[in-house]
Each structure stands twice: as C-alpha cells, then as structure tokens.
C-alpha positions in Angstrom: 172.6 133.4 133.0 175.8 134.7 134.5 177.3 137.6 133.8 180.6 136.6 132.4 178.5 134.2 130.0 176.3 137.3 128.8 179.7 139.5 128.2 180.6 136.7 125.9 177.3 136.6 124.0 177.5 140.4 123.6 181.0 140.5 122.5 180.8 137.8 120.0 177.5 139.5 118.6 179.1 142.9 118.3 181.8 141.6 116.4 179.8 139.4 114.1 177.0 141.9 113.4 178.3 145.1 113.9 182.2 144.8 112.9 181.4 142.2 110.0 184.0 139.6 111.6 184.1 136.3 110.3 183.4 133.5 112.9 187.0 132.1 112.3 188.3 135.7 113.0 186.1 135.9 116.1 187.5 132.7 117.4 190.7 134.0 117.2 189.9 137.3 118.8 188.4 135.2 121.9 190.6 132.7 121.9 188.1 130.0 121.6 186.8 127.6 118.8 185.3 128.3 115.8 182.2 125.8 116.5 181.9 127.8 120.0 181.3 131.0 118.2 178.5 129.5 116.4 177.3 128.5 119.5 177.7 131.8 121.1 175.9 133.4 118.2 173.1 131.2 118.2 172.3 131.6 122.0 172.4 135.1 121.5 169.9 134.8 119.4 167.8 132.7 121.5 168.1 134.9 124.7 166.8 138.0 122.2 170.3 139.7 122.4 170.0 139.9 118.7 167.1 140.1 116.3 167.4 139.7 112.7 164.5 141.4 110.7 164.4 140.9 107.0 162.3 143.2 105.4 159.2 141.8 103.0 159.9 142.6 99.1 157.0 145.1 99.0 158.9 147.2 101.4 162.2 148.0 99.5 162.1 150.8 97.0 162.2 148.3 94.1 159.4 146.6 95.4 157.1 149.5 96.1 157.7 150.5 92.4 156.8 146.9 91.1 153.8 147.0 93.1 152.4 149.9 91.8 153.4 149.3 88.2 151.6 145.9 88.5 148.7 147.0 90.1 147.9 150.2 88.1 149.2 148.8 85.1 151.9 151.4 84.5 154.6 151.5 82.0 156.9 152.7 84.2 157.2 154.0 88.1 159.8 155.8 89.8 159.9 155.6 93.4 162.4 158.4 94.6 164.1 159.0 98.2 162.8 161.1 100.4 165.1 163.8 101.4 166.2 165.5 104.7 163.7 168.3 104.0 160.7 168.5 101.9 162.6 170.7 99.5 165.1 168.1 98.8 162.5 165.6 98.4 160.9 168.3 95.8 164.0 168.4 93.8 164.4 165.0 93.9 161.0 164.3 92.2 161.7 167.5 89.8 164.7 165.7 88.5 163.4 162.4 87.9 160.1 163.8 86.2 162.5 165.3 83.8 164.5 162.1 83.3 161.5 160.3 82.6 160.0 163.2 80.1 163.7 163.0 78.3 163.1 159.4 77.7 159.9 159.4 75.8 160.6 163.0 74.1 162.2 161.9 70.9 158.9 160.0 70.1 156.6 162.7 71.3 154.4 164.6 68.6 152.7 167.0 71.0 153.5 167.7 74.6 151.1 168.6 77.0 152.3 170.9 80.3 150.0 170.8 83.5 150.0 173.3 85.9 150.4 173.7 89.6 153.4 174.7 92.2 155.0 171.4 91.7 154.8 171.7 87.5 156.5 175.1 88.1 159.4 173.1 89.8 159.7 170.5 87.2 159.9 173.0 84.6 162.2 174.9 86.6 164.4 171.6 86.8 164.2 171.0 83.2 165.7 174.5 82.5 168.7 173.6 84.5 169.5 170.6 82.0 171.7 170.7 79.1 169.4 169.4 76.1 171.5 168.4 72.9 168.9 166.3 70.9 166.9 167.9 68.2 163.1 167.7 68.8 160.2 167.9 66.6 157.5 168.0 69.0 154.8 171.1 69.6 153.9 171.9 73.2 150.5 173.5 74.4 148.9 173.8 77.6 146.4 171.7 79.2 144.3 174.0 80.9 143.4 178.0 81.0 145.2 180.5 83.5 144.2 180.8 86.8 143.9 184.3 88.6 146.8 183.3 91.5 150.0 185.0 91.2 152.3 181.8 91.4 153.8 181.1 87.9 152.8 177.4 88.3 149.5 178.4 87.6 150.1 180.4 84.4 150.8 177.2 81.9 151.5 179.6 79.1 154.5 180.9 81.1 155.7 177.3 81.8 155.2 176.5 78.2 157.4 179.5 77.2 160.3 178.4 79.3 160.0 174.3 78.3 159.6 175.8 74.4 162.8 178.1 74.8 164.7 175.1 76.3 163.9 172.2 74.3 164.0 174.4 71.1 160.3 173.2 70.1 157.6 175.6 69.1 154.6 176.3 71.5 151.0 177.1 71.2 149.2 179.1 74.0 145.8 179.0 75.3 144.5 182.5 75.7 141.6 182.0 78.3 141.0 181.6 82.0 140.8 178.4 83.6 137.6 179.3 85.2 135.5 181.7 83.2 133.1 183.5 85.8 129.7 183.0 83.9 128.4 180.3 81.1 128.3 183.2 78.6 131.9 183.7 79.1 132.8 180.1 78.7 130.7 180.0 75.4 132.9 182.9 74.2 136.4 181.3 74.9 135.6 178.0 73.6 134.1 179.6 70.2 137.2 180.9 69.3 139.9 180.1 66.5 142.5 179.9 69.3 140.6 177.3 71.4 139.8 175.6 68.2 143.6 175.0 67.4 144.4 173.8 71.1 141.9 171.6 71.1 143.2 170.1 67.6 146.7 169.4 69.7 144.6 168.1 72.7 143.5 165.2 70.5 147.0 164.8 68.9 148.6 164.8 72.4 150.9 161.9 73.3 152.8 163.0 76.4 151.8 165.3 79.2 153.3 166.0 82.8 150.5 166.5 85.2 150.5 167.0 89.1 148.3 164.3 91.3 146.8 167.1 93.4 144.3 166.7 96.4 141.2 167.7 97.9 140.7 170.2 99.4 143.3 171.8 97.5 145.3 175.1 98.0 144.8 177.3 96.3 141.2 176.4 95.7 139.8 176.1 92.0 136.4 177.6 91.7 135.1 174.8 93.8 131.9 176.4 95.5 130.7 178.1 92.1 131.9 174.9 90.0 130.6 172.0 92.1 128.6 173.3 95.1 128.8 170.5 97.8 129.2 167.8 95.6 133.0 167.2 96.2 132.2 167.0 99.5 129.1 164.7 99.3 130.7 162.5 96.7 134.1 162.2 99.1 136.6 163.7 96.4 140.1 162.8 97.3 142.3 164.0 94.4 142.3 166.3 91.3 144.3 166.4 87.9 144.0 169.6 85.8 141.2 170.5 88.0 139.3 167.4 87.1 138.0 165.8 90.7 137.8 162.3 91.7 137.0 159.9 94.5 139.1 157.1 96.0 137.9 154.8 93.3 139.0 157.2 90.4 135.3 158.0 89.6 135.0 161.6 88.1 133.0 164.2 90.1 130.7 166.2 87.6 129.6 169.8 88.7 125.9 171.2 87.6 127.8 174.4 86.5 131.5 173.4 85.8 132.8 176.1 82.9 136.4 175.0 83.5 138.4 175.3 80.0 140.9 172.5 79.8 141.5 169.4 78.0 138.5 167.0 78.0 138.6 164.2 80.3 138.3 161.7 77.7 141.3 162.9 75.9 143.6 161.9 79.1 143.2 158.2 78.8 144.4 158.6 75.1 147.9 160.3 75.9 150.3 157.3 75.6 152.8 158.8 77.8 151.2 160.3 80.8 153.5 161.2 83.6 152.0 161.7 87.3 153.8 163.5 89.5 152.7 162.7 93.3 153.9 165.8 95.1 156.2 165.4 98.2 154.5 165.1 101.5 150.9 165.1 99.5 148.0 162.7 100.1 148.4 158.8 99.6 144.4 158.9 98.8 144.7 161.6 96.4 147.3 159.3 94.4 145.2 156.6 94.7 142.2 158.3 93.3 144.1 159.7 90.5 146.0 156.5 89.4 142.6 154.5 89.8 141.3 156.4 86.7 143.9 154.4 84.7 145.1 157.6 82.7 148.4 157.7 84.6 151.1 156.0 82.4 154.4 156.9 84.1 154.4 157.5 88.0 157.0 159.6 89.9 156.5 159.4 93.4 158.6 159.6 96.6 159.1 156.6 98.9 157.2 157.6 102.0 154.1 158.1 99.7 154.4 154.9 97.7 154.8 152.9 101.0 151.4 154.7 102.1 149.6 153.4 99.0 151.4 150.0 99.1 149.9 149.7 102.3 146.4 150.9 101.6 146.4 148.1 99.2 147.3 145.1 101.5 144.9 146.9 104.3 141.9 146.8 101.8 142.9 143.2 100.7 143.6 144.4 97.1 147.0 142.6 97.0 148.0 139.1 97.7 151.4 137.7 98.4 154.6 137.7 96.0 156.3 134.9 94.1 159.9 134.6 94.0 160.3 136.6 91.4 158.8 139.7 93.0 155.6 139.3 90.8 151.7 139.7 92.3 150.3 135.8 93.2 
C-alpha cells in the first residue's frame, strides 16, 4: 500500500471513530464521495488499522451482577465501581451496603450486625446518612467481642452507633467471641444475657456480614479452635468466624468454643446482606456464596469479574440468550 493511500485510510478512520463525524461529513471534509468514505473505512478494518471489540454481556457491570444473582440465587446483587484508590472503593462498597440496608429496614424486626474492619466502615457510612423514617426494629450483635483493639471487632460498639443513628433499641452480647476454655464457654452460654440474644437470633430477619477470607488478619484463634483442619480441608473464606471451603462446606473444629449465632440460623435470615471487601479474595467470596445463606450481595467490579471468570473456567456457566439469561 502506498503511503498516500495509508494516510487517507487513517484520516477517514480517525474522523469517524475518534471524532464521531458522520460519513457525509467526512466526505465533505476529504472532498470525496460518501461511498468512497464507506470503502475507506471497510479497507481500514480489513488492513488491521481499526479493530472493533464488542464486550460480551457478562463483562459489563450489569452483566456481572445478573450472572452472580442468577447463579447464586440472590435477591439482589450490586456491583460497584473500583475507585482510583482502595479507600475510594471501600467507600463505594460501604455506601451501597447502606443503600441496600435502608431498602429492607422498614420490613425488619430484628437486625443483626456482624464484625470486622469492613463492617466498621459500613457503620461509619450509615452514621453519615440522614435517616427520617421511623423504624420499629431491634438490633443485636451476631458474635461476641474479640480481644482486638479495632472498633470493628467490638460488635456491641457498632450496635451502639447503629442504635443511636436509626433510633431503635439494641441488645448487647456480654461475652468474648472466643472463650479460652470450654468451662468459660459454658459459663457464658448459660447466662440470661445469652438466652435473650439467642431469642433475637432466632427472630433475626436482616443482617450485614463481611465475606472474609482465610487466612484471616487478625487471626480468629484458629489454631486452638481448629488445629490443622482449616489447612487440611482447604478453607478459603469465613463469615462471622465460620469457615468454609470453596464449595461452601462448613469446616468444624474439634474444640471450637466460639460464641456466635448458630450456623443453621444464618440460612433463615431472609435479608442476609453479604459484603465482599475491596481487594478481597474471589475464592473467599465464592466459598461464602456457595453456602447459599447470602441473599443480597455488594461487591466491587474487579472481584465480581474474578468470580464470573471462575464460573466460566470451571464450566459452571453456559452462554446467554438475548435477554441476558443463562442458558
């Protein structure tokens, strides 16, 4: 191809694809006929000067959300944008969790609050909102308090903040998350306080829980509770210090004395909001979602894409019809 002809192909392509000019406008600009413009554009593609990529449905934000919602049988899935920094992504996630929570709160009787660094951020985001609606729910922690200085691991403190913001009463769990002995464990679960919280756990219909990973930082006394089982049984994720493999199977410890809501109760919570941490592990999210206790998912676009890729790579997904449904 001669240099002059190459320049014509490039110019026509730039005007059409980069400057969004119509073929008629390009014809006037280049002083050629409109059919000649069409011919130049076709030749530019044939020569490889122009490549056009159409994203598949499942690579879009909407597509990722629909794939995850359909495959894991979720009531809702919100895929949020990845920010320019991790902090910005965390803020996007926290704000969306608050939006999801506020959408179900008017129908909530008992609200459960999880724990962790990310849950602390969610509660912080909630406290920045203006809440006008009068609510009638009660709230309580879903796990005891850890000996970790970060406020996110002190669920009673989180409940205090939520209670004050929403104007609803809170009940507190007066116990450590991980008693050091079985005798200490029995002492706490036989108190009136525990009995009252247990009654609320049975009535709980909404909660916010982080979909954490394994290994987890800070550690959840895993050595004393599980020995080597989390390694030998390939734990990938945790919710409220319940640990799961990639298939969503719970891993039991021989001497696990954690004080937390019973695992069987999690599946009965109709508005279980799962929070996938920014920059977290896709395998952790998959393991948690495979338990089928999560009903509403908030996840960033990057992790969502990794989860969808896993589903394709393991041939768990087929193709999509014109409406975006999984075939």
